MARROKE-626844 format. One record per residue (C-alpha): residue in three letters; x, y, z. Coordinates in steps of 0.05 Angstrom, whole numbers. Layout:
NODE;ALA;X;Y;Z
...
This chain:
NODE;MET;-835;-147;-251
NODE;ILE;-797;-204;-217
NODE;LYS;-794;-198;-141
NODE;LYS;-721;-189;-121
NODE;SER;-732;-223;-54
NODE;LYS;-732;-292;-88
NODE;VAL;-663;-322;-79
NODE;ASN;-667;-363;-143
NODE;THR;-683;-303;-186
NODE;TYR;-608;-289;-195
NODE;ILE;-543;-327;-187
NODE;ASN;-496;-292;-140
NODE;ARG;-442;-255;-179
NODE;GLU;-383;-282;-139
NODE;LEU;-408;-354;-143
NODE;SER;-420;-347;-218
NODE;TRP;-349;-321;-226
NODE;LEU;-322;-383;-189
NODE;GLN;-365;-425;-236
NODE;PHE;-331;-391;-295
NODE;ASN;-261;-404;-266
NODE;GLU;-281;-477;-259
NODE;ARG;-292;-477;-334
NODE;VAL;-220;-453;-342
NODE;LEU;-199;-511;-297
NODE;GLN;-238;-558;-342
NODE;GLU;-191;-538;-399
NODE;ALA;-131;-557;-356
NODE;SER;-163;-626;-344
NODE;ASP;-184;-637;-416
NODE;GLU;-138;-691;-445
NODE;THR;-152;-667;-516
NODE;VAL;-116;-602;-500
NODE;PRO;-41;-604;-513
NODE;LEU;-1;-619;-449
NODE;ILE;37;-554;-442
NODE;GLU;-26;-515;-458
NODE;ARG;-60;-552;-401
NODE;LEU;-5;-528;-354
NODE;ARG;-17;-457;-379
NODE;PHE;-92;-463;-366
NODE;LEU;-75;-482;-295
NODE;GLY;-35;-417;-292
NODE;ILE;-94;-377;-319
NODE;PHE;-139;-410;-267
NODE;SER;-92;-392;-211
NODE;ASN;-81;-320;-236
NODE;ASN;-156;-311;-242
NODE;LEU;-166;-335;-170
NODE;ASP;-112;-287;-144
NODE;GLU;-147;-228;-177
NODE;PHE;-215;-252;-152
NODE;PHE;-191;-251;-80
NODE;LYS;-156;-184;-87
NODE;VAL;-219;-151;-114
NODE;ARG;-285;-189;-105
NODE;TYR;-271;-226;-40
NODE;ALA;-241;-162;-12
NODE;THR;-304;-124;-31
NODE;VAL;-350;-174;3
NODE;LYS;-305;-172;64
NODE;ARG;-311;-96;66
NODE;ILE;-387;-103;64
NODE;ASP;-385;-153;121
NODE;GLU;-337;-110;164
NODE;ALA;-381;-49;153
NODE;GLY;-437;-86;188
NODE;ARG;-481;-89;126
NODE;GLY;-515;-155;112
NODE;GLY;-506;-144;37
NODE;LYS;-565;-189;16
NODE;SER;-593;-138;-34
NODE;GLU;-524;-127;-65
NODE;LEU;-503;-200;-64
NODE;GLY;-563;-235;-95
NODE;GLY;-597;-255;-30
NODE;ILE;-537;-282;8
NODE;LYS;-508;-249;71
NODE;ALA;-437;-225;64
NODE;SER;-412;-267;122
NODE;GLN;-444;-329;93
NODE;LEU;-417;-314;24
NODE;LEU;-345;-308;50
NODE;GLU;-350;-378;79
NODE;ILE;-381;-407;15
NODE;ILE;-326;-376;-27
NODE;THR;-271;-404;18
NODE;GLN;-301;-474;14
NODE;ILE;-307;-471;-62
NODE;ALA;-236;-444;-68
NODE;ILE;-210;-503;-25
NODE;LYS;-248;-552;-70
NODE;HIS;-220;-520;-133
NODE;GLN;-150;-517;-104
NODE;SER;-154;-592;-89
NODE;ALA;-179;-608;-159
NODE;SER;-124;-566;-190
NODE;LEU;-70;-604;-151
NODE;LYS;-98;-671;-177
NODE;ILE;-98;-643;-248
NODE;LEU;-26;-619;-240
NODE;SER;-4;-687;-215
NODE;GLY;-37;-720;-274
NODE;ILE;-3;-673;-323
NODE;HIS;65;-687;-291
NODE;SER;53;-762;-301
NODE;GLN;36;-751;-375
NODE;LEU;97;-706;-385
NODE;LYS;141;-763;-362
NODE;LYS;114;-805;-420
NODE;GLU;139;-748;-464
NODE;ASN;208;-752;-431
NODE;ILE;196;-687;-394
NODE;TYR;210;-691;-319
NODE;ILE;193;-636;-269
NODE;ILE;238;-656;-211
NODE;ASN;246;-632;-139
NODE;GLU;307;-621;-95
NODE;THR;311;-695;-75
NODE;GLN;315;-719;-148
NODE;ILE;376;-679;-171
NODE;SER;429;-722;-204
NODE;LYS;504;-715;-196
NODE;LYS;509;-684;-265
NODE;GLN;456;-632;-249
NODE;LYS;487;-613;-182
NODE;ASP;542;-569;-211
NODE;PHE;494;-535;-260
NODE;ILE;445;-519;-203
NODE;LYS;498;-493;-156
NODE;ASN;527;-448;-210
NODE;TYR;457;-424;-230
NODE;PHE;443;-406;-158
NODE;ILE;507;-366;-151
NODE;GLN;500;-330;-218
NODE;ASN;425;-319;-224
NODE;ILE;391;-327;-156
NODE;SER;437;-306;-100
NODE;PRO;449;-234;-123
NODE;ALA;373;-219;-123
NODE;LEU;354;-261;-62
NODE;VAL;313;-227;-7
NODE;THR;316;-266;58
NODE;ILE;278;-240;120
NODE;ILE;301;-265;188
NODE;LEU;243;-267;236
NODE;ASP;247;-250;310
NODE;ASP;196;-252;367
NODE;GLU;209;-180;384
NODE;ILE;214;-150;315
NODE;SER;151;-140;274
NODE;ILE;148;-173;207
NODE;PRO;154;-127;146
NODE;ASN;95;-123;99
NODE;LEU;98;-183;53
NODE;LYS;87;-169;-21
NODE;ASP;18;-181;-47
NODE;SER;12;-249;-82
NODE;ALA;87;-261;-79
NODE;ALA;107;-331;-56
NODE;TYR;153;-342;3
NODE;LEU;189;-402;31
NODE;ALA;176;-404;106
NODE;VAL;240;-433;136
NODE;ASN;244;-465;205
NODE;MET;314;-479;232
NODE;GLU;319;-522;294
NODE;LEU;383;-496;325
NODE;ASN;432;-539;364
NODE;SER;417;-495;423
NODE;GLY;346;-523;424
NODE;LYS;313;-459;399
NODE;ASN;277;-448;333
NODE;ARG;296;-394;285
NODE;TYR;247;-373;230
NODE;ALA;260;-338;164
NODE;LEU;225;-322;98
NODE;VAL;256;-329;30
NODE;GLU;221;-288;-23
NODE;ILE;212;-319;-92
NODE;SER;220;-255;-131
NODE;LYS;183;-242;-196
NODE;SER;251;-227;-227
NODE;MET;270;-301;-219
NODE;GLU;253;-349;-274
NODE;ARG;203;-395;-241
NODE;PHE;222;-455;-283
NODE;VAL;296;-472;-292
NODE;VAL;309;-516;-352
NODE;LEU;366;-565;-336
NODE;PRO;413;-597;-387
NODE;LYS;385;-658;-423
NODE;GLU;406;-727;-400
NODE;ASP;395;-790;-442
NODE;ASN;346;-751;-487
NODE;LYS;305;-733;-425
NODE;GLN;288;-661;-411
NODE;TYR;290;-639;-338
NODE;VAL;257;-578;-307
NODE;ILE;261;-555;-235
NODE;LEU;219;-501;-202
NODE;VAL;261;-446;-171
NODE;ASP;225;-462;-106
NODE;ASP;258;-531;-104
NODE;LEU;324;-502;-128
NODE;LEU;322;-456;-67
NODE;ARG;305;-515;-22
NODE;TYR;366;-551;-49
NODE;CYS;409;-490;-34
NODE;LEU;382;-475;36
NODE;HIS;449;-489;67
NODE;ASP;483;-439;21
NODE;ILE;434;-387;46
NODE;PHE;434;-403;121
NODE;ASN;503;-432;132
NODE;ILE;519;-379;185
NODE;PHE;468;-410;232
NODE;ASP;485;-470;276
NODE;TYR;425;-514;260
NODE;LYS;413;-589;264
NODE;SER;352;-590;218
NODE;ILE;321;-542;168
NODE;THR;253;-545;132
NODE;ALA;220;-498;82
NODE;HIS;146;-493;64
NODE;MET;111;-447;16
NODE;ILE;63;-391;38
NODE;LYS;28;-336;0
NODE;ILE;-13;-276;23
NODE;THR;-65;-238;-19
NODE;ARG;-83;-166;-2
NODE;ASP;-144;-122;-14
NODE;ALA;-129;-89;-82
NODE;GLU;-182;-35;-81
NODE;LEU;-152;34;-92
NODE;ASP;-167;84;-37
NODE;LEU;-155;153;-66
NODE;GLU;-136;207;-16
NODE;SER;-169;275;-18
NODE;ASP;-105;318;-18
NODE;LEU;-122;376;-64
NODE;SER;-49;393;-75
NODE;LYS;-37;327;-113
NODE;SER;-54;314;-185
NODE;PHE;-100;256;-202
NODE;MET;-41;218;-232
NODE;GLU;-2;227;-167
NODE;LYS;-61;202;-126
NODE;ILE;-68;139;-169
NODE;SER;8;127;-166
NODE;ASP;9;134;-90
NODE;SER;-52;89;-83
NODE;VAL;-20;35;-126
NODE;LYS;40;37;-79
NODE;ASP;-7;33;-18
NODE;ARG;-38;-30;-48
NODE;GLN;22;-67;-20
NODE;ASP;-2;-47;49
NODE;GLY;-74;-69;37
NODE;GLU;-109;-113;88
NODE;PRO;-93;-188;80
NODE;ILE;-154;-225;56
NODE;ARG;-127;-294;36
NODE;PHE;-71;-337;65
NODE;VAL;-50;-400;28
NODE;TYR;-1;-448;60
NODE;ASP;31;-516;48
NODE;LYS;-13;-563;88
NODE;THR;47;-604;109
NODE;ILE;77;-545;148
NODE;ASP;85;-559;223
NODE;GLU;33;-527;268
NODE;LYS;84;-488;309
NODE;THR;112;-453;248
NODE;LEU;43;-439;219
NODE;ASN;18;-408;284
NODE;PHE;81;-365;290
NODE;LEU;72;-338;220
NODE;MET;-3;-324;226
NODE;ASN;7;-287;291
NODE;LYS;64;-247;261
NODE;MET;24;-228;199
NODE;GLY;-40;-212;235
NODE;ILE;-80;-265;197
NODE;GLU;-150;-268;227
NODE;SER;-203;-323;226
NODE;SER;-246;-278;181
NODE;ASP;-193;-282;127
NODE;SER;-195;-337;76
NODE;ILE;-145;-388;102
NODE;ILE;-132;-443;51
NODE;PRO;-88;-504;60
NODE;GLY;-54;-518;-6
NODE;GLY;1;-560;-36
NODE;ARG;76;-554;-39
NODE;TYR;75;-499;-92
NODE;HIS;36;-434;-97
NODE;ASN;34;-379;-150
NODE;ARG;15;-431;-201
NODE;ARG;-3;-371;-245
NODE;ASP;70;-376;-266
NODE;TYR;51;-438;-307
NODE;MET;22;-388;-357
NODE;SER;95;-379;-379
NODE;PHE;117;-452;-374
NODE;PRO;175;-461;-424
NODE;SER;158;-491;-491
NODE;LEU;221;-535;-489
NODE;GLY;220;-537;-565
NODE;ARG;160;-584;-562
NODE;THR;112;-554;-613
NODE;ASP;75;-621;-612
NODE;LEU;53;-605;-540
NODE;LEU;26;-536;-559
NODE;TYR;-33;-511;-599
NODE;ASP;-16;-501;-672
NODE;LYS;-2;-427;-684
NODE;ILE;-50;-395;-733
NODE;GLN;-27;-347;-786
NODE;PRO;-70;-284;-778
NODE;LEU;-109;-271;-842
NODE;PRO;-114;-208;-883
NODE;ILE;-182;-172;-888
NODE;LYS;-212;-183;-956
NODE;GLY;-208;-119;-997
NODE;LEU;-164;-81;-947
NODE;SER;-90;-77;-962
NODE;LEU;-32;-61;-916
NODE;GLU;7;-36;-976
NODE;THR;-38;20;-999
NODE;SER;-74;78;-965
NODE;ILE;-122;52;-912
NODE;PHE;-160;118;-913
NODE;GLU;-175;112;-987
NODE;ALA;-203;42;-976
NODE;ILE;-245;61;-915
NODE;ALA;-273;121;-953
NODE;LYS;-308;72;-1000
NODE;LYS;-336;22;-949
NODE;ASP;-332;-3;-877
NODE;TYR;-286;-60;-858
NODE;LEU;-287;-108;-798
NODE;GLN;-224;-133;-765
NODE;TYR;-236;-195;-722
NODE;THR;-173;-211;-683
NODE;PRO;-137;-258;-675
NODE;TYR;-166;-288;-739
NODE;HIS;-147;-223;-774
NODE;THR;-80;-190;-763
NODE;PHE;-79;-131;-715
NODE;ALA;-32;-97;-764
NODE;TYR;-91;-58;-794
NODE;THR;-100;-19;-730
NODE;VAL;-26;-1;-728
NODE;LYS;-27;15;-803
NODE;PHE;-85;63;-792
NODE;LEU;-48;101;-737
NODE;ARG;19;101;-774
NODE;GLU;-13;128;-837
NODE;ALA;-48;182;-795
NODE;ALA;19;200;-764
NODE;LEU;53;211;-831
NODE;ASP;-4;238;-875
NODE;PRO;5;314;-883
NODE;LYS;-71;321;-893
NODE;VAL;-86;292;-824
NODE;LYS;-96;348;-773
NODE;THR;-121;314;-710
NODE;ILE;-122;245;-678
NODE;LYS;-165;229;-617
NODE;ILE;-163;161;-583
NODE;THR;-183;126;-519
NODE;ILE;-133;79;-486
NODE;TYR;-148;29;-431
NODE;ARG;-91;-22;-433
NODE;LEU;-29;-19;-477
NODE;ALA;21;-73;-495
NODE;GLN;87;-71;-457
NODE;ILE;121;-47;-520
NODE;SER;66;-10;-557
NODE;GLN;67;7;-631
NODE;VAL;2;44;-618
NODE;ALA;36;90;-568
NODE;SER;96;101;-613
NODE;SER;50;119;-672
NODE;LEU;14;171;-630
NODE;ILE;80;201;-607
NODE;ASN;104;201;-679
NODE;ALA;41;238;-699
NODE;ALA;52;291;-645
NODE;ILE;124;300;-668
NODE;ASN;98;311;-739
NODE;GLY;54;368;-715
NODE;LYS;-13;333;-710
NODE;LYS;-58;352;-653
NODE;VAL;-62;286;-615
NODE;THR;-111;277;-558
NODE;VAL;-108;214;-516
NODE;SER;-160;196;-464
NODE;MET;-117;152;-419
NODE;GLU;-152;110;-366
NODE;ILE;-102;107;-310
NODE;GLN;-149;68;-265
NODE;ALA;-148;6;-309
NODE;ARG;-141;-46;-253
NODE;PHE;-70;-75;-245
NODE;ASP;-46;-34;-305
NODE;GLU;-47;33;-269
NODE;GLN;28;40;-262
NODE;ALA;42;20;-335
NODE;ASN;-10;70;-360
NODE;ILE;19;125;-316
NODE;GLU;88;112;-347
NODE;TYR;60;115;-418
NODE;ALA;21;178;-401
NODE;GLU;84;213;-376
NODE;GLN;121;192;-438
NODE;MET;66;218;-484
NODE;GLN;62;284;-446
NODE;ARG;136;295;-456
NODE;GLU;127;288;-531
NODE;GLY;69;338;-536
NODE;VAL;9;291;-535
NODE;GLN;-51;323;-501
NODE;LEU;-76;277;-446
NODE;ILE;-145;272;-416
NODE;PHE;-153;230;-354
NODE;GLY;-226;210;-365
NODE;VAL;-285;237;-326
NODE;GLN;-289;243;-251
NODE;GLY;-327;184;-222
NODE;LEU;-327;145;-288
NODE;LYS;-277;98;-320
NODE;VAL;-268;108;-395
NODE;HIS;-275;37;-421
NODE;SER;-297;54;-492
NODE;LYS;-249;35;-549
NODE;MET;-249;86;-604
NODE;CYS;-206;130;-648
NODE;ILE;-224;187;-695
NODE;VAL;-179;223;-745
NODE;GLU;-195;289;-780
NODE;ARG;-165;296;-849
NODE;GLU;-167;358;-894
NODE;GLU;-198;342;-961
NODE;ASN;-221;395;-1011
NODE;ASN;-218;450;-958
NODE;ARG;-261;412;-908
NODE;LEU;-248;363;-852
NODE;VAL;-268;290;-865
NODE;ARG;-269;241;-808
NODE;TYR;-242;169;-807
NODE;GLY;-242;124;-747
NODE;PHE;-248;57;-714
NODE;ILE;-290;30;-657
NODE;SER;-272;-35;-621
NODE;THR;-295;-85;-569
NODE;GLY;-224;-92;-542
NODE;ASN;-161;-56;-522
NODE;PHE;-112;-29;-573
NODE;ASN;-59;-78;-550
NODE;GLU;-15;-118;-598
NODE;SER;-1;-172;-546
NODE;THR;-72;-188;-525
NODE;ALA;-96;-183;-598
NODE;LYS;-60;-249;-609
NODE;VAL;-103;-285;-557
NODE;TYR;-166;-244;-546
NODE;THR;-223;-246;-597
NODE;ASP;-245;-175;-612
NODE;TYR;-282;-136;-666
NODE;THR;-257;-70;-694
NODE;LEU;-299;-31;-744
NODE;PHE;-261;15;-791
NODE;THR;-308;68;-818
NODE;ALA;-314;135;-852
NODE;ASN;-388;139;-836
NODE;GLN;-393;213;-819
NODE;LYS;-456;205;-779
NODE;ILE;-426;153;-732
NODE;LEU;-361;191;-726
NODE;LYS;-397;256;-711
NODE;ASP;-427;220;-651
NODE;ILE;-359;192;-631
NODE;ASN;-330;263;-634
NODE;LYS;-384;286;-584
NODE;ILE;-357;236;-533
NODE;PHE;-288;269;-537
NODE;SER;-324;335;-526
NODE;PHE;-358;304;-465
NODE;PHE;-289;288;-436
NODE;SER;-273;362;-438
NODE;VAL;-341;388;-417
NODE;ASN;-368;337;-368
NODE;TYR;-429;376;-346
NODE;LYS;-459;375;-416
NODE;ILE;-498;313;-435
NODE;TYR;-498;304;-510
NODE;ARG;-551;270;-552
NODE;TYR;-529;215;-600
NODE;LYS;-567;194;-663
NODE;HIS;-529;130;-678
NODE;ILE;-484;103;-623
NODE;ILE;-507;80;-555
NODE;THR;-467;107;-496
NODE;SER;-459;95;-422
NODE;PRO;-472;122;-371
NODE;HIS;-529;163;-400
NODE;TYR;-566;120;-451
NODE;THR;-544;47;-453
NODE;ARG;-598;18;-408
NODE;ASN;-656;58;-438
NODE;VAL;-637;45;-510
NODE;PHE;-628;-30;-499
NODE;PHE;-694;-31;-460
NODE;ASN;-728;1;-520
NODE;LEU;-697;-50;-567
NODE;ILE;-721;-107;-522
NODE;ASP;-790;-75;-516
NODE;GLN;-794;-73;-593
NODE;GLU;-780;-148;-595
NODE;ILE;-836;-159;-543
NODE;ALA;-884;-116;-584
NODE;ASN;-866;-154;-648
NODE;LYS;-877;-221;-614
NODE;MET;-945;-198;-587
NODE;ALA;-963;-175;-658
NODE;GLY;-945;-244;-687
NODE;LYS;-882;-218;-721
NODE;PRO;-814;-252;-718
NODE;ALA;-777;-235;-654
NODE;TYR;-711;-258;-623
NODE;ILE;-651;-230;-585
NODE;HIS;-580;-257;-594
NODE;LEU;-527;-232;-544
NODE;LYS;-453;-246;-538
NODE;MET;-415;-216;-479
NODE;ASN;-364;-229;-425
NODE;SER;-411;-221;-366
NODE;ILE;-482;-203;-345
NODE;SER;-495;-182;-273
NODE;SER;-542;-122;-278
NODE;TYR;-607;-143;-245
NODE;LYS;-645;-90;-284
NODE;MET;-621;-118;-351
NODE;ILE;-635;-189;-327
NODE;ASP;-706;-171;-306
NODE;LYS;-718;-140;-375
NODE;LEU;-695;-204;-409
NODE;TYR;-740;-244;-362
NODE;GLU;-798;-199;-384
NODE;ALA;-781;-213;-458
NODE;SER;-777;-288;-443
NODE;ARG;-846;-288;-410
NODE;ALA;-873;-253;-472
NODE;GLY;-846;-311;-515
NODE;VAL;-785;-277;-545
NODE;LYS;-731;-329;-558
NODE;ILE;-665;-306;-528
NODE;ARG;-598;-339;-542
NODE;MET;-537;-317;-502
NODE;VAL;-463;-333;-506
NODE;VAL;-433;-310;-439
NODE;ARG;-360;-326;-425
NODE;GLY;-356;-306;-352
NODE;ILE;-405;-283;-299
NODE;CYS;-478;-298;-312
NODE;CYS;-525;-278;-256
NODE;LEU;-585;-294;-301
NODE;VAL;-618;-362;-287
NODE;PRO;-640;-392;-354
NODE;GLY;-695;-443;-366
NODE;VAL;-739;-429;-306
NODE;PRO;-814;-437;-321
NODE;ASN;-854;-372;-321
NODE;MET;-790;-332;-315
NODE;SER;-736;-351;-365
NODE;GLU;-760;-413;-403
NODE;ASN;-745;-379;-470
NODE;ILE;-673;-362;-451
NODE;GLU;-614;-408;-468
NODE;VAL;-543;-392;-447
NODE;ILE;-477;-424;-466
NODE;SER;-405;-407;-448
NODE;ILE;-343;-420;-491
NODE;ILE;-274;-428;-462
NODE;ASP;-220;-448;-511
NODE;LYS;-152;-431;-540
NODE;PHE;-168;-356;-546
NODE;LEU;-204;-313;-495
NODE;GLU;-274;-297;-521
NODE;HIS;-277;-221;-511
NODE;THR;-326;-196;-564
NODE;ARG;-391;-162;-546
NODE;LEU;-445;-169;-599
NODE;TYR;-518;-151;-592
NODE;THR;-569;-170;-646
NODE;PHE;-644;-155;-646
NODE;CYS;-690;-188;-698
NODE;ASN;-729;-123;-713
NODE;ASP;-780;-161;-755
NODE;ASN;-725;-196;-795
NODE;LYS;-688;-131;-809
NODE;PRO;-634;-143;-756
NODE;LYS;-605;-87;-715
NODE;VAL;-533;-107;-698
NODE;TYR;-485;-73;-649
NODE;ILE;-414;-85;-629
NODE;SER;-397;-58;-560
NODE;SER;-344;-44;-508
NODE;ALA;-397;-55;-453
NODE;ASP;-418;-118;-418
NODE;TRP;-486;-118;-384
NODE;MET;-459;-105;-315
NODE;THR;-480;-47;-271
NODE;ARG;-410;-17;-274
NODE;ASN;-411;-16;-351
NODE;ILE;-480;14;-355
NODE;GLU;-477;65;-299
NODE;ASN;-404;78;-279
NODE;ARG;-364;77;-344
NODE;VAL;-360;112;-410
NODE;GLU;-378;58;-460
NODE;VAL;-398;56;-534
NODE;SER;-442;8;-572
NODE;CYS;-436;20;-646
NODE;PRO;-489;1;-698
NODE;ILE;-468;-39;-759
NODE;TYR;-497;-9;-822
NODE;ASP;-456;-46;-875
NODE;GLU;-499;-106;-896
NODE;GLU;-440;-150;-913
NODE;ILE;-408;-139;-844
NODE;LYS;-476;-149;-810
NODE;ALA;-483;-217;-845
NODE;GLU;-412;-234;-824
NODE;LEU;-428;-220;-750
NODE;ILE;-493;-260;-753
NODE;ASP;-455;-318;-785
NODE;THR;-401;-320;-733
NODE;PHE;-452;-317;-677
NODE;GLU;-486;-378;-707
NODE;ILE;-418;-414;-709
NODE;CYS;-411;-399;-634
NODE;TRP;-482;-422;-619
NODE;ASN;-472;-488;-655
NODE;ASP;-407;-505;-618
NODE;ASN;-412;-576;-591
NODE;VAL;-339;-584;-570
NODE;LYS;-321;-526;-524
NODE;ALA;-390;-497;-507
NODE;ARG;-416;-508;-436
NODE;ILE;-490;-502;-420
NODE;LEU;-505;-450;-366
NODE;ASP;-570;-468;-331
NODE;LYS;-601;-470;-262
NODE;THR;-561;-534;-245
NODE;GLN;-495;-494;-249
NODE;LYS;-458;-558;-269
NODE;ASN;-417;-532;-328
NODE;ASN;-440;-591;-371
NODE;TYR;-412;-592;-442
NODE;LYS;-461;-581;-499
NODE;LYS;-462;-648;-536
NODE;ASN;-502;-674;-595
NODE;ASN;-497;-722;-654
NODE;LYS;-484;-667;-705
NODE;PRO;-415;-658;-738
NODE;ARG;-364;-629;-690
NODE;ILE;-363;-553;-689
NODE;ARG;-308;-518;-649
NODE;THR;-322;-444;-652
NODE;GLN;-251;-417;-657
NODE;PHE;-228;-467;-709
NODE;GLU;-292;-459;-751
NODE;THR;-288;-383;-748
NODE;TYR;-216;-384;-774
NODE;GLU;-238;-429;-832
NODE;TYR;-298;-383;-845
NODE;TYR;-252;-323;-856
NODE;LYS;-202;-364;-894
NODE;ASN;-257;-385;-943
NODE;LYS;-279;-312;-951
NODE;LEU;-211;-298;-983
NODE;ASN;-224;-347;-1040
């Protein structure tokens, strides 16, 4: 086994995540990406960074404050040292993102699109802005006047504020904070002038209207600079036995707003006196991540930058394809009874998932529906179908994960709505998140119950299905569905550990089964038989799984991996991982599929899965990896993996240099997501 004391055995999880977010930033800097899409990638980069500080940085800080070194948990780096490294990388990335944003602004001007500030407002725009402020901004404006003797109220997590300094005619300074509420449109589109389109950030609109806000004060000068605070987002559940689990989660989500501050970002042009006043007031400490930034924060809002009618500055929209042989106009159960089908969104339409549930809700022969839900769309046809089924007298059981990070409140609201309509709810298993994506329907046929179902790699969410790549297997394979049904039994009877003949489940079996599959490849290689492992996942951070792959590599098994996000494995190291290659693909859609293929002496074993190879997915969650038995679908999955592997446009090479270099060669250009769409388009012919 590899000695874990070697620092270069693993890449630290947090640093690998920052490396992933740098790949997102590369998309924002890529001049081949349409301009408005580049702005949106900047928004994704910023949103990712916010969540990273709320969760991962906060966790490392907790380790440090608990007096634990954390080296064994953090890949050989002390927690205190890691906090400093993260802050320095974040500052570097922040600086790079500002340069990219400035470049995009310059290129937008060439397209007659101008993002202006409060000093560039024309006479024609003045009346529009003043009226917009009165009608849309002023009624919802929250302004906090600060005083030396009055403690500052808790500022909202990740909300942006304008820190205002008024120099009064009396010689004193008066400070205030103006909250930029989420209810405000961040980008205000101004009337066109001379065929030029103007956009102003609401931040600058507020700067322009400062006098309208503070005209009761006798000041001789007024300035406003942006600040933002990020809080620890870990949920601390209280032990009050009188409260339900749902009440505890709801209360903890509310308490998140009072979490400890762990990052403070400020406009670096702010005067020192104002900065010191604010930091003292907010209790910002030197151990927090203090990051000097630019004029604007919450750049995550660029994810919703207006299209301005400029389709030429956006990615072409794809028309989701039908699944060959599966119709939305006839019974989906009749089709699935004959063979399995694979839905690969967004290349295929998500409508098949909704059709399955709608048919189940209406079909008099359907008696029960059981489903796991992790994240739902804001307006969910999935939820309405389940409610419809309950109204029609079906026994509907929903395992709702109300600890899905940052979606807790939304899931609680859906849970309450479903309960009112007669849906039976299960809130997972104590100590485990239910992250598996599965549904099973029992239908009465010839006086017996026949099962139909689907198993997926992603959430049953109409919105994300348009931008996340995910597999969903529709099947009437009674052996697989019998195993799936046992998982729902486990939700009700947690103390009983079931045995499964086909699916692989966490937390009880995932590691051991995959270890056995890897061991088989090692044995085959030693026996001179064909041996390889192909893996596609979001992240790999489990040291035990990494060590097992290192063992296979040393035995000569060729391992190819497509890892979008965190990769703590170090590829290409002699005598450790020289037979492992890893690439990462960041592009138009979010690569979210998990696919695990083992050569098995050229009789491939193929699994789709809800689980990444992270400790939490293997040990602390309910996950399902489902075997693919249909040979046509198996070939399809192997083909699409090969398309990914041959990408030489959007693939980055992950290796010990950690440089995020693009994979380039002299072969014809292959861009995974475009080629995959064409692959499925050609299958329809």
